[in-house]
N, C-alpha and C positions, 0 to 999 in steps of 0.2 A: 207658806205650804204650795209645794208645787202640784199642779195636775197631773195623774199618770197619764204618759201617752195613751194611744189606740191599742198599738200593739202590746203594753203591760196591761191593758184592761181586758184586750180578748183573752190574754195567756190564764190572767185570774179567772176568768169567768169559763176558760178552759177546765182550767183545775180544779174548780168549782163543780163542775156539772161531772167530771170524773171521779171524783172523789164521792159526791153522792150515788153516783149509781154504783158503787162498789160498797156502799155504805146499804144499799138499799136491794140489791141483788147478792152480791159475792159474799158477806156476812151472815147473810141470813142462810143462804144455802151451806155454807158451810157449819152451821148450827144443826141444822136439819139432818146433814150428816151424822154427825153424831149421834141424834137421837136413831137416825134408822140401823147404826151400828148396832146399838144397844137392841134395838127391835130383833134384829137379827138374828145377833146372839140368844137373847130370851126364846126366841122362834125355836132355834136349833135346841138349845137344850131342854125345851119343853117336849119336842118330839123326838129327840133321843129318850126323855125319861118315861114319856109316854108307850113306846116302844118294849122298852126294858118290862115296864108292867105289865103290859098285855102279853109277852113272851112267859113273865113269870106265872101271871094268871093263866094262862095257858095249858102250860106245864103243869102245873099246881092240879087244875081240873082235870087232865088226861090223867095223872096219876093217883086220884081219889076216886075221881067219880065212876070209873068204870064197875068197882065193886061195889059202890053204892048203888046205883042204877040197874042193872042186869047182870052183873058178876061174869058175863061173857065175852064184854065186848064190842056188844055190837052195839051201842050207843055213841060211838067213836065221834059224831057230828056233834054230838052236845057240847062239849066245851069249848069247840069252834062258835059255836054259835052265840051263845054265852061271852064270849072275848070279842065277838063284833057287837054285838048290844050293850057291853060296856065300852067300847070304845065310843059306837053311835051316841051313848047318852055323855060322853066327854063333850063329844063334837057340839051338841048340841047345847051342853052348858056354855061352852064357847061362844058360840054363835048367840046366843042369850044375852052372853054379857056386852059383846061388840054391839048388838044391836040397841041394848040399853044404853051405852056408853056414847052413841052417836045421836041416839034422841035426847039426852039429858045435855051434850054440848049444843044442839039445836035450839034449847030452849032460852040457853043462855043470853044475854040483854050485854051488847057491848056498848 
């Protein structure tokens, strides 16, 4: 069995380093891209859904509450406040879930 020439060894080393660099950098970036795509799609769907829910709740409150509160429509600001509080509580729940999941992942032992 003949030994390889220095040029062949250098070429093999170069190929090995290039394939290792691709394995450790390019492939994980491609996988992360897939997760980012799904996350963006989910965030967009969640945002559109919350917008529709907020507008629907606002319209429902605007049509039913004026008669219940004072009958004259002077409390027209109340539906906006109620929807604002609803959206704020939804935002708080999402923030609480995000901070909880970050705390859980930091406790994992690798």
